[in-house]
C-alpha positions as CSV (number, residue, x, y, z in Angstrom):
1,M,-0.2,-0.4,0.1
2,A,1.7,3.2,-0.8
3,A,2.4,6.0,2.1
4,I,-0.5,8.4,2.7
5,G,1.0,11.8,1.5
6,K,4.4,13.3,1.2
7,D,7.2,12.8,2.3
8,L,9.4,16.5,2.5
9,R,12.9,15.0,3.7
10,G,15.3,16.9,1.5
11,K,12.7,19.6,0.5
12,V,12.7,23.5,1.6
13,A,9.8,25.5,3.4
14,I,9.6,29.3,3.3
15,V,7.7,30.4,6.1
16,T,7.3,34.4,6.2
17,G,6.0,35.5,9.5
18,A,7.3,32.4,10.9
19,S,8.8,34.0,14.0
20,S,5.5,33.4,16.0
21,G,1.9,32.5,15.5
22,I,1.1,30.5,13.1
23,G,4.2,30.6,10.9
24,A,6.2,29.7,13.7
25,A,3.6,26.7,14.3
26,S,4.0,25.9,10.3
27,A,7.7,25.9,10.5
28,R,7.8,23.7,13.4
29,L,5.2,20.7,11.3
30,F,7.5,21.0,8.1
31,A,10.6,20.7,10.2
32,E,8.6,18.1,12.2
33,A,8.0,16.3,8.7
34,G,12.0,16.4,7.5
35,A,11.8,19.5,5.7
36,R,14.7,22.3,6.3
37,V,12.5,25.6,6.8
38,V,13.6,29.3,6.3
39,V,12.0,31.0,9.1
40,G,11.3,34.8,8.1
41,Y,11.0,37.5,10.3
42,N,10.8,40.9,10.1
43,Q,11.4,42.6,13.5
44,G,11.3,39.9,15.7
45,V,14.7,38.5,15.4
46,D,16.0,37.2,18.2
47,R,12.1,35.0,18.5
48,A,12.6,34.0,15.1
49,N,16.3,32.7,16.0
50,A,14.9,30.9,19.1
51,V,12.1,28.8,16.5
52,V,14.8,27.9,14.4
53,A,16.7,26.4,17.7
54,G,13.6,24.2,18.3
55,L,13.3,23.1,15.4
56,A,13.3,19.4,14.4
57,G,16.6,18.6,12.4
58,N,19.0,20.7,11.1
59,G,20.0,22.9,8.5
60,H,17.1,26.0,9.1
61,K,18.1,29.1,9.3
62,A,16.2,32.8,10.1
63,M,16.4,35.3,7.5
64,R,14.6,38.8,7.2
65,L,12.0,39.1,4.9
66,P,10.8,42.4,5.0
67,L,7.0,42.9,3.7
68,E,7.8,46.2,2.5
69,D,10.8,45.7,1.1
70,T,10.7,44.5,-2.5
71,A,14.5,44.6,-3.1
72,E,15.3,42.7,-0.2
73,I,12.8,40.1,-0.7
74,N,14.6,39.3,-4.1
75,K,18.1,39.5,-2.0
76,V,16.8,36.8,0.3
77,A,15.5,34.7,-2.4
78,A,18.3,35.1,-4.2
79,A,20.5,33.3,-1.0
80,V,18.2,30.7,-0.4
81,R,18.9,30.0,-4.2
82,V,23.0,29.8,-3.1
83,E,21.8,28.8,0.4
84,F,19.1,25.7,-0.1
85,G,19.8,25.6,-3.9
86,R,16.2,24.4,-4.1
87,A,12.7,26.2,-2.4
88,D,9.7,23.6,-3.1
89,V,7.1,25.5,-0.4
90,L,6.3,29.0,0.4
91,V,4.0,30.1,2.8
92,N,3.0,33.5,3.1
93,S,1.9,33.6,6.7
94,A,3.0,37.4,8.0
95,G,0.4,40.2,7.4
96,F,-0.8,43.1,9.6
97,T,-3.6,44.8,11.0
98,R,-4.4,47.0,13.8
99,M,-8.3,47.1,15.5
100,V,-10.4,50.0,14.1
101,P,-14.4,49.5,14.9
102,H,-16.2,49.3,11.3
103,H,-18.0,52.5,12.1
104,D,-15.3,54.4,13.0
105,L,-14.4,55.6,9.4
106,D,-11.8,58.3,10.1
107,G,-10.1,55.8,12.7
108,L,-9.5,54.2,9.7
109,D,-6.5,56.5,8.2
110,D,-5.2,56.5,4.3
111,Q,-1.6,55.6,6.7
112,L,-3.1,52.4,8.3
113,I,-5.0,51.7,5.0
114,D,-1.3,51.5,2.8
115,Q,0.2,49.7,5.9
116,V,-2.0,47.0,5.9
117,L,-2.5,46.5,2.1
118,T,1.4,46.6,1.8
119,A,2.1,44.0,4.3
120,N,-0.9,41.7,2.9
121,V,-1.2,42.2,-0.7
122,R,1.8,43.7,-1.9
123,G,3.9,42.0,0.2
124,P,2.8,38.5,-0.6
125,F,2.6,38.9,-4.6
126,A,6.4,40.3,-4.2
127,T,7.4,37.7,-2.2
128,I,5.8,35.1,-4.9
129,R,7.3,37.0,-7.3
130,A,10.6,36.7,-5.8
131,F,10.5,32.9,-5.4
132,V,8.4,31.4,-8.4
133,P,11.5,30.7,-10.2
134,L,13.1,28.8,-7.8
135,L,9.1,27.3,-7.3
136,R,9.4,26.5,-10.3
137,Q,12.5,24.3,-11.1
138,S,11.3,22.1,-7.8
139,G,8.4,20.5,-10.4
140,D,6.3,20.0,-7.8
141,A,6.3,23.3,-5.6
142,V,3.0,24.8,-3.5
143,I,2.3,28.3,-2.3
144,V,-0.1,28.1,0.7
145,N,-1.6,32.0,1.8
146,I,-3.1,32.4,4.8
147,S,-6.4,34.6,4.6
148,S,-9.0,35.0,6.5
149,G,-12.9,34.3,7.2
150,A,-13.0,38.1,7.8
151,A,-12.5,38.0,3.7
152,Q,-15.9,36.5,3.1
153,S,-17.9,37.7,5.9
154,G,-16.8,41.6,6.0
155,T,-16.0,41.2,9.2
156,G,-12.8,41.2,11.4
157,S,-10.2,43.8,13.0
158,S,-10.9,46.6,10.6
159,I,-12.6,46.9,7.3
160,I,-9.7,47.4,5.7
161,Y,-8.4,43.8,7.4
162,G,-10.5,42.1,5.6
163,A,-10.6,43.9,2.3
164,S,-7.1,42.9,2.2
165,K,-7.9,39.2,2.7
166,A,-10.5,39.4,-0.3
167,A,-7.6,40.9,-2.5
168,L,-5.1,38.2,-1.4
169,N,-8.1,35.2,-1.9
170,T,-8.5,36.6,-5.0
171,M,-5.2,36.9,-6.0
172,S,-4.6,33.5,-4.8
173,M,-7.1,32.0,-7.8
174,A,-5.6,34.0,-10.5
175,L,-1.9,33.2,-9.2
176,A,-2.8,29.0,-9.0
177,R,-4.5,29.5,-12.7
178,V,-1.3,30.8,-14.2
179,L,1.4,29.1,-12.0
180,G,0.2,25.3,-12.7
181,P,0.8,22.8,-13.2
182,E,4.6,23.2,-11.6
183,I,3.1,25.3,-8.4
184,R,0.1,25.1,-6.8
185,V,-1.6,27.7,-4.9
186,V,-3.9,27.3,-1.9
187,V,-5.9,29.6,1.0
188,V,-6.0,28.5,4.3
189,A,-8.6,31.1,5.9
190,P,-8.7,30.8,9.9
191,G,-11.1,32.4,11.9
192,M,-10.4,34.1,15.3
193,V,-7.3,32.7,16.1
194,H,-6.0,32.2,19.8
195,T,-2.6,34.2,19.6
196,G,-1.5,38.4,20.0
197,F,-1.9,38.7,16.2
198,V,-4.3,41.2,16.7
199,P,-3.5,44.4,19.0
200,G,-5.7,45.0,22.1
201,R,-7.6,41.8,21.1
202,T,-8.7,40.4,24.9
203,E,-8.7,36.3,26.0
204,E,-12.7,37.7,26.2
205,M,-13.1,38.5,23.1
206,M,-11.5,35.4,21.7
207,A,-13.3,33.0,24.1
208,K,-17.1,35.1,23.3
209,A,-15.7,34.0,19.3
210,A,-15.3,30.5,20.1
211,L,-18.5,30.1,22.0
212,A,-20.2,32.2,19.2
213,T,-19.1,29.1,16.5
214,P,-20.9,25.3,16.3
215,L,-17.4,23.4,17.2
216,K,-17.5,25.8,20.4
217,R,-14.1,26.1,20.6
218,A,-11.1,28.0,20.5
219,I,-8.4,27.9,16.9
220,E,-5.5,27.5,17.9
221,A,-2.2,28.4,15.3
222,E,-0.9,24.6,15.6
223,D,-4.6,23.7,13.7
224,V,-4.1,26.1,11.5
225,A,-0.7,24.8,10.7
226,L,-2.1,21.5,10.3
227,A,-4.4,22.6,7.8
228,V,-1.1,24.8,5.7
229,I,0.9,21.4,6.3
230,S,-2.1,19.6,4.2
231,C,-2.1,21.2,1.9
232,V,1.2,19.9,1.2
233,T,1.4,16.3,1.7
234,H,-2.4,15.0,1.3
235,L,-4.7,17.9,-0.4
236,T,-2.4,16.8,-3.9
237,H,-4.9,18.0,-6.5
238,T,-6.0,20.9,-5.0
239,T,-5.4,24.3,-6.3
240,G,-7.0,27.6,-5.8
241,S,-9.0,26.7,-3.2
242,I,-9.7,28.4,0.3
243,I,-9.1,26.1,3.2
244,A,-11.8,27.3,6.0
245,V,-10.3,26.4,9.4
246,D,-12.7,28.6,11.4
247,A,-14.5,25.9,14.0
248,G,-17.4,26.6,11.3
249,R,-17.7,30.4,11.8
250,H,-18.6,30.8,8.3
251,L,-22.1,29.0,8.6
C-alpha cells in the first residue's frame, strides 16, 4: 500500500512571519516532517532565532523578509537559491492589522490603509514573484497563503483587513491558474485564532468568538498549521481553493 501523504525529507520550506503564531507553528510541523525551513521574520530576530533553535532536524535558518521591501525580498530569494539550492514550499503567513471599529471611518486613516495593503497584499505578491523561479524548478511546489474568514464575511479587526484578505484570495485564484502545473496555490482561511496577532484583542473577546461557533472551541495556531502542511502533503490535487479553519464560524 502506498504511503499516505508526501515525504518532505530533502524539501525546503520558506515560511514568512514565522517568528510567532501560525508561521512558527507551521515551521515546526514542516521541520518535524523532514523539511529544512527558512524562518522568515521582520523585526523579531530573537524570536526567529529561538524558533530555529527549537526546530527538529537541522539545516534551518532565520532570514529577514520585510514585506514592504521588495528589493530585500529578492535578495532573500537569491540567498535561498545559493544556500539551499531549492524551494519547494512557500507559506505567506506574515501580515499586519490594527483594530479599528468598523463604524469609525475616520479611525481608518490613509496611512493605516496603506500599511495593511502593503503587508497583506503587495508583500505576499512580491514574495511569490521573487520565489516563483526557484519553486518552478521543484516541479511540484506549493504556495500556501494565510487569509482570513473576514475576507468573505466582511468582519474582522478593521474594514481594510477583511478587504486585504479578500484581495489575497482573488490574487491566489489568479496565481493558481497561471502557475500550474508546476506550482499549486492554496489559501488557508482561519477564523479568530488564539494568538496575539491583533493588538488590543483580549482573551475575553477570543473566548466569546469561540463560543459563537458550532464547534465552540478556540482555534489554536497549531490547528491552522495542520491545515497548512496538509495542503502540501495530502491535498495534492487542490489548487486555487480556500480551506476554512474556522470551527464552523462561516455557518
